[in-house]
C-alpha positions, 0 to 999 in steps of 0.5 A: 761232265769232265771239266778241263781247267784249262788247256787254254790258260794256267788257271791254278797259277794265275786265276785260282781265286776266280776259279774258287768264286765260280765254284762257290757261285755254282756256275761259270760263263765261257765266251766262244773263243772265236766270237765273244758274243756267244757265251756258254753258261756252265753249271759247276756242282757235284751233281754235274761235274764228274771231275776237274782236270787242272793243267798247270806249270805252277800249282802253288797259288792253288794249294790254299784252296784244295781243302775247300774243293774237297769240302765242296765234294769235287773230284780232281787231279792235276796235270803238272808240267815240269820241263828242263828249260831255262829262262830263255824259253820260260821267263816267268816260271819258277825254276825247275828245282822250285817246280819239283819242290812244289810237285812233291808238296802237291803230291803229298797233299792229295796223293801221287795218283792225282798228280801227273808229271808232264815233260813236254813239249820236248824241243831238240836244237843246238842248246837243248840236245838229246844228251841235255834232255837225257841227263835232266830227265834222269835227274828229274825222275830221281826226284819225282818217281815216288810222287806220281804214277806216270810221266807224259811226254810230247814233242813240239809241234809247229802250229799257231806260230810256234817258232821251233822245228818239229823233230825228225822221227829218227830224233824222236825214236833216239830220245824216246829209247833213252827216256824209256830206259831211264823211266824203266829204271825208276819203275815210272810208267811213261806215256805219249800225248798225241804222238803218231810215232810208235814208241811202244818198243821203248816202253812208251805207250800212247796215253790220254791226259784226260783219261777215262780210267783215271777219272773213273778211279777218282770219281768212284764210278764208271763213265759213259764217255767218248773220245773228244772229237775236238782234239787232234786225231791221235789224241786219246783224251775223252770229251770234256768242257774247257772253261779257260780263255786263250791269250790270258797266260802270262808265263811267256813260254816261247813254245806256247800254242795258247798265247799268240802274244805275251803283250796281249796276254798281259793286257788281258790279264790286267782286265781280270776281276776275280769276282766276274763270272767270266775270266777276263773283264765283264759282260758287255750286255750284247752277248747271247748266253746259252745254258750248256747241258750238264750232267754226270756221265755216270754209266748206270749200267755198270755194276759196283763189282766193276770197282772191286 
């Protein structure tokens, strides 16, 4: 099974020690997002995990643990977000320059094929204008294009209390045309994440963040996986299991869909115990724990020649 770590919170930045303890322990307990009394036990072993997909805005705290993950025999890659926003939207993140330096270090450590650059979500307003994004994106491409195989973009969506207005289709197309041209100059493939607008005329193709072909290359075998039905209709990601928890990220990003309140997230984060089998706090004793069926999703009908 592919493990998402995590769309719900930034595990590499905020919970790396806990994650490593779960790997060594061979399992993790994940409460149902809507009912804490329903808990899934997920086995974490090379015999059950096809690949970890790490979502992060700051992988630096995770860097000391990468060698151990390799030694334990787990395939993985990173989806790292680097945007062009200031402290007004991302108050608790490293600067853009610091993030790019970390990106380069991570890429040199594990390979450019295992670090995707996410430039999302794109917000268009009086401060972050089309011209602003265009200029910053070109500068970032100049730094990052040799250290990744693709860039993934998306535009802000209004859901779960997001205060920003979704761009009009005309605005999306105008910016996409410029971003596509810049990326082409640097020979950097660019894809969208869960966008319905057709941007193929501008060299931007629909993409999958949890990408079957990418996982197959990293894992070294073909997968028997389907589209993730739990994601939005236009999302092309394949199925995975997420081991994170909502309202536990303290980055404080103003556009975040996974954190309802920074104060609540800070409070929950303070309850974190790296030794606990669950991310936040401890079991109360009234939970029902169910073993999640785990197995490698290797397609045994495929030939080894498919990778030659």
